[in-house]
C-alpha positions in Angstrom: -176.0 29.6 65.0 -174.7 32.3 62.6 -172.8 31.2 59.5 -169.2 30.2 60.3 -166.6 32.9 60.7 -163.3 32.1 58.8 -161.8 30.9 62.0 -164.7 28.6 62.8 -164.6 27.2 59.3 -160.9 26.5 59.6 -161.7 24.8 63.0 -164.4 22.7 61.4 -162.0 21.4 58.7 -159.1 20.9 61.0 -161.2 19.0 63.5 -162.7 16.8 60.7 -159.2 15.9 59.4 -157.8 15.3 62.9 -160.7 13.2 64.0 -161.3 11.3 60.8 -164.6 12.5 59.5 -165.9 14.7 56.7 -168.6 17.3 56.4 -171.4 16.9 53.8 -171.5 19.8 51.3 -175.1 20.0 50.0 -176.0 21.8 46.8 -179.1 23.9 47.0 -181.2 25.9 44.5 -184.1 27.4 46.6 -185.0 28.6 50.0 -186.8 25.3 50.5 -183.7 23.3 49.9 -181.6 25.6 52.2 -184.2 25.0 54.9 -184.0 21.2 54.2 -180.3 21.2 54.7 -180.5 23.2 57.9 -183.2 20.8 59.2 -181.2 17.7 58.4 -178.0 19.0 59.9 -179.7 20.1 63.0 -181.5 16.7 63.4 -178.1 15.0 63.1 -176.3 17.5 65.3 -173.8 18.1 62.6 -172.2 21.2 61.2 -171.9 21.3 57.4 -171.5 23.2 54.2 -174.2 24.6 52.0 -173.2 25.3 48.4 -174.5 26.7 45.2 -173.5 26.0 41.6 -173.7 28.4 38.6 -177.0 26.8 37.6 -178.3 27.0 41.2 -177.3 30.7 41.3 -179.1 31.3 38.0 -182.2 29.8 39.5 -182.0 31.9 42.7 -181.8 35.0 40.5 -184.9 34.1 38.5 -185.1 31.9 35.5 -185.8 34.7 33.0 -182.8 36.8 33.9 -179.0 36.2 33.6 -177.7 37.4 37.0 -176.0 34.5 38.7 -173.7 36.6 40.9 -176.9 38.3 42.2 -178.5 34.9 42.7 -175.5 33.7 44.7 -175.6 36.8 46.9 -179.3 36.3 47.4 -178.7 32.7 48.4 -176.0 33.8 50.9 -178.2 36.5 52.4 -181.1 34.1 53.0 -178.9 31.3 54.3 -177.0 33.7 56.6 -180.3 35.0 58.1 -182.2 31.8 58.6 -179.1 29.8 59.8 -179.2 32.0 63.0 -182.2 30.0 64.1 -180.6 26.6 64.0 -178.2 25.0 66.6 -175.5 24.1 64.1 -172.8 26.0 62.2 -172.7 26.1 58.4 -170.2 27.4 55.9 -171.3 28.8 52.5 -169.5 27.7 49.4 -169.8 28.1 45.6 -169.4 24.8 43.7 -168.1 24.1 40.2 -167.1 27.3 38.4 -165.4 26.7 35.0 -163.2 29.2 33.2 -165.9 30.9 31.2 -168.0 31.5 34.3 -165.3 33.1 36.4 -166.0 36.8 35.3 -169.7 36.5 36.0 -169.7 34.2 39.1 -166.7 33.8 41.4 -164.9 37.0 40.6 -167.8 39.3 41.5 -168.5 37.3 44.6 -164.8 37.7 45.8 -165.1 41.4 45.0 -168.3 41.6 47.2 -166.5 39.9 50.0 -163.5 42.1 49.6 -165.7 45.1 50.1 -167.4 43.6 53.1 -164.1 42.7 54.7 -162.7 46.1 54.1 -165.7 47.5 56.0 -164.8 45.3 58.9 -167.0 42.2 58.3 -166.4 38.6 57.3 -166.4 37.2 53.8 -169.8 36.5 52.4 -168.7 33.0 51.3 -166.2 31.0 53.3 -164.9 29.2 50.2 -165.1 29.2 46.5 -164.4 26.5 43.9 -162.4 27.1 40.7 -163.1 24.2 38.4 -160.1 24.0 36.0 -160.7 20.4 35.0 -161.6 21.4 31.4 -158.3 23.2 30.8 -154.7 21.9 30.8 -153.2 21.5 34.3 -150.7 24.3 33.8 -153.5 26.8 33.0 -155.6 25.4 35.8 -152.9 26.0 38.3 -152.0 29.4 36.8 -155.6 30.6 37.4 -155.6 29.1 40.9 -152.4 31.0 41.6 -154.1 34.3 40.6 -157.2 33.6 42.8 -155.4 32.3 45.9 -153.9 35.6 47.1 -157.3 37.3 46.9 -158.9 34.4 48.8 -156.1 34.6 51.5 -156.6 38.4 51.8 -160.3 37.9 52.8 -159.5 34.8 54.9 -161.5 32.5 52.7 -160.5 29.1 51.2 -160.1 28.1 47.6 -161.1 24.7 46.2 -159.4 23.4 43.1 -160.1 20.3 41.0 -157.0 18.4 40.0 -158.1 15.7 37.6 -161.5 15.2 35.9 -164.9 14.2 37.4 -166.9 12.3 34.9 -170.5 12.8 34.0 -172.3 16.2 34.0 -173.2 18.8 36.5 -174.7 22.2 35.5 -173.1 22.1 32.1 -169.7 20.9 33.1 -169.4 17.5 31.4 -166.5 15.0 31.0 -166.3 11.5 29.6 -165.8 8.5 31.8 -162.2 7.4 31.0 -158.6 7.2 32.3 -158.6 10.9 32.9 -160.8 10.4 36.0 -157.7 9.5 38.0 -155.3 12.2 39.4 -151.7 11.2 39.5 -149.0 11.9 42.1 -147.2 14.1 39.5 -150.4 16.2 39.2 -150.5 16.6 42.9 -146.8 17.5 43.1 -147.4 20.2 40.4 -150.3 21.5 42.5 -148.2 21.8 45.6 -145.3 23.4 43.7 -147.7 26.0 42.4 -149.9 26.7 45.4 -147.8 25.6 48.4 -149.1 23.9 51.4 -151.0 26.7 53.1 -148.3 29.3 53.1 -149.8 31.1 50.0 -153.3 30.7 51.3 -155.5 27.7 52.3 -157.0 25.5 49.7 -158.8 22.2 49.3 -158.1 19.8 46.5 -160.7 17.7 44.7 -158.4 14.9 43.5 -160.2 12.4 41.3 -160.2 8.7 41.8 -162.8 7.6 39.3 -165.5 10.0 40.5 -168.6 10.5 38.3 -171.4 13.0 38.8 -174.9 11.6 38.7 -176.1 8.0 39.2 -174.9 5.1 37.1 -175.6 1.3 37.1 -173.3 -0.8 39.3 -170.0 -1.5 37.6 -169.9 1.6 35.4 -168.0 3.6 38.0 -164.8 2.2 39.4 -163.6 4.2 42.4 -160.0 3.8 43.6 -159.9 5.6 46.9 -156.6 4.0 47.7 -155.2 6.4 45.1 -155.7 9.2 47.6 -153.6 7.4 50.1 -150.8 6.9 47.6 -150.8 10.6 46.7 -150.9 11.8 50.3 -148.0 9.5 51.2 -146.0 10.6 48.1 -146.5 14.3 49.0 -145.6 13.8 52.6 -142.4 12.0 51.6 -141.4 14.6 49.0 -142.1 17.7 51.1 -141.2 16.3 54.5 -144.7 17.0 56.0 -146.9 15.3 58.4 -149.3 12.6 57.1 -152.1 13.7 54.7 -150.8 17.1 53.8 -153.8 18.0 51.5 -157.3 18.8 52.6 -159.3 16.6 50.1 -162.8 16.9 48.6 -164.9 14.0 47.3 -167.0 14.9 44.2 -169.4 12.6 42.4 -170.1 10.3 45.3 -173.7 9.3 44.6 -174.0 5.5 44.7 -170.7 5.0 46.5 -170.5 2.3 49.1 -170.1 3.0 52.8 -166.7 1.4 52.6 -165.5 3.6 49.7 -166.7 6.7 51.5 -165.0 5.6 54.8 -161.7 4.8 52.9 -161.7 8.2 51.2 -162.3 10.0 54.5 -159.5 8.1 56.2 -157.1 9.3 53.5 -157.9 13.0 54.2 -161.3 13.9 52.7 -162.8 16.6 54.8 -165.7 17.6 52.5 -168.0 15.5 50.4 -170.3 17.0 47.8 -173.9 15.7 47.7 -176.4 16.8 45.1 -178.1 14.0 43.1 -179.3 12.0 46.1 -180.8 15.0 47.8 -182.4 16.2 44.6 -184.1 12.8 44.2 -185.2 12.7 47.9 -186.9 16.1 47.5 -188.6 15.4 44.2 -189.6 11.8 45.0 -191.6 12.9 48.0 -193.4 15.4 45.9 -194.2 12.8 43.3 -195.5 10.5 46.0 -197.8 13.2 47.4 -199.2 14.0 44.0 -199.8 10.4 43.0 -201.4 9.6 46.4 -203.6 12.7 46.4 -204.3 13.3 42.7 -207.9 14.2 43.4 -206.8 16.7 46.0 -204.2 18.5 43.9 -206.3 18.4 40.7 -209.8 19.6 40.2 -211.0 16.3 38.7 -214.3 16.1 36.9 -215.4 19.5 38.0 -214.4 19.1 41.6 -212.7 21.7 43.7 -209.6 19.8 44.9 -208.3 20.1 48.4 -206.5 23.4 49.2 -204.8 21.8 52.2 -203.1 19.4 49.9 -202.2 21.6 46.9 -201.0 24.4 49.1 -197.3 24.5 48.2 -196.5 24.7 51.9 -198.2 21.3 52.5 -196.2 19.3 50.0 -193.2 21.6 50.5 -192.8 20.6 54.1 -192.9 16.9 53.2 -190.2 17.5 50.5 -188.0 19.4 52.9 -188.3 16.7 55.5 -187.5 14.0 53.0 -184.4 15.9 51.8 -183.5 16.6 55.4 -183.5 12.8 56.1 -181.0 12.2 53.3 -178.8 15.0 54.6 -178.8 13.4 58.1 -178.0 10.0 56.5 -175.0 11.7 54.8 -173.7 12.9 58.2 -173.8 9.4 59.5 -172.0 8.0 56.5 -169.3 10.7 56.8 -169.0 10.6 60.6 -170.0 14.2 61.2 -173.2 13.4 63.1 -172.9 14.8 66.5 -169.9 16.9 65.5 -170.7 20.6 66.0 -168.5 23.4 67.2 -171.5 24.9 68.9 -171.7 22.0 71.3 -168.0 22.1 72.3 
């Protein structure tokens, strides 16, 4: 199926929230990992979200140049073309973009979509994330208020981070401390600044102890019930229906099935997955290399085995291993079997 139109993306998120499931949002950095996501989603019968970070976009552009906007556009062009061959619908998203990266990453991409929409097309990306977690909340929301009207004009969705996700991802790093928990006052300030959809649609990555990467048990203390408290507080204050915010779950590696299920029940419609899929991809390559060292290496004057060291050989194995982890995520989140193409 083609990449989601803005209306299809809105339908995906609305259905997820109404039906009590969430879509996996998988970070990619190559054509192989894009194909792995599409394979995994298709095998699970799930729609989903494919996303790229600043570092991923840098890698798409070529490691010896500095052209992350071009890399992101190359990612989108490739994904848009190959997605047509799969029976599921995907949305394209840009992940964490801190303040210093806005001029070279999200802003040029919004401008490219503005030009495409003006010419009668759809936005290139269906959503973009502004990561203001490293600046004061007032500044975070002020920048979001500037971006939101541009996003609304191209019928795209903004993602904001209210609170701090611990750990590190693509150069955005935070300590693991009390700042990892968003407060109701933070959420109220967000709604006061951005509205509840009237100024443009947005998703909110509220933090409840989230940490990027993988940590030993006990080092990460998730409190998904905090999301419930915030949603109920907002509904009471603004007189809305239950769960007024569309929520995003960051830093979920190592979370229990129950923690994930609880977060989804409180309004999470999108969960980011990166560390686990990176490991699945690379672990399979390591296994292939260790098991076939005399085939991938020309040992003691040998010639090796081209059928094994051909990048397509171990690449297919890696893609299938990552695809299996993507499919697992759809089952954890409840999106397996959920595709607008089958309705």
